[in-house]
N, C-alpha and C positions, 0 to 999 in steps of 0.2 A: 504494500500500500504506500502511496506517495505521501509526502508530508501534507500537501495541500488537500488531499482527499480525506485525511484524518483530522484536519483542523475543523473545529466547530466554528460557528458563526461568531461567537464571542470568545475568541482565543485569548487566554490570560496574558499572552505576551503583548497583546494590543490594548492592555488595560488603560494606558494613557489616552487612547482614542475614544474610549467608551463615552465619557461625558460629551465630547464633541459630536460623536455619532448619534447619541441619544438626542442631543439638542438639535442636530440637523434633522433627524427624523421627526421630532416634535414640530420643528419649523415647517417641514414638508407637509405634515398632517394639518397644521394650522392653515397653510396656504391652500391645501386641498379643501378643507372645510370652508374657507372663505370663498373659494371658487364655486363650490356646491351651493352655498348660500346665494351667491350672485346668480347662478343658473336658476335656482328656485324662484328668486325674485323676478328674473327675466321671464320665466315661464308664466308666472302669475300675471305679470303685466301684459304679456302677449295674449293670454287667455281673456283678460278683461277687454283689451283692445278688440280682439276677435269678436267677442260677444257684442260689444258696442257697434262694430262694423256690420255684423249680421242684423242687428236690430235696425240700424240705419238703412241697410239694403232692403229689408222687408218693408219699412215705411216708404222708401222711395218707389219700390215696385207697386205698392198700393196706390200711392199718389199718381204714378204714371197711368195705372189702370183707370183711375177716376178721371184724369185729364183726357185720356183717349175716349172714354164714354161721353164726357161733356163735349168734346170736339165732334163726335158723331151726332149727338143731339143737335148741336148748333148747325152742323152741315145739313141735317134733315130739315130743320126749320128754315134755313136759308133757301134750300131747294124748293120747299113748299111756297115760300114767298115769291121766288122767281117764277114758279109755275102760275101763281095767282096773278102776278103782274103781266105775264104773257097772255093769260086768259082775258084779262081786262083790256089789254092792248088789241086783241083780236075782236072784241065786241064792237 
């Protein structure tokens, strides 16, 4: 067996590095936690924005349908007026 294969992760000969390694790992974990918190916050914000956009889209689609309906009604009334005017003109 080679020396490196028999070495444990926490080799006693590396004792002077333990605090540094532990601190580095804690720092890495803290950075990872901060990043996860940022991602959670971003996801929450995007979900909220998405919900707002979907509600807005639904509202705009409904408004569009109403405007199309009103336009058709106005077109029908204008066509009826034009036909009455033509009829009056032909009398």
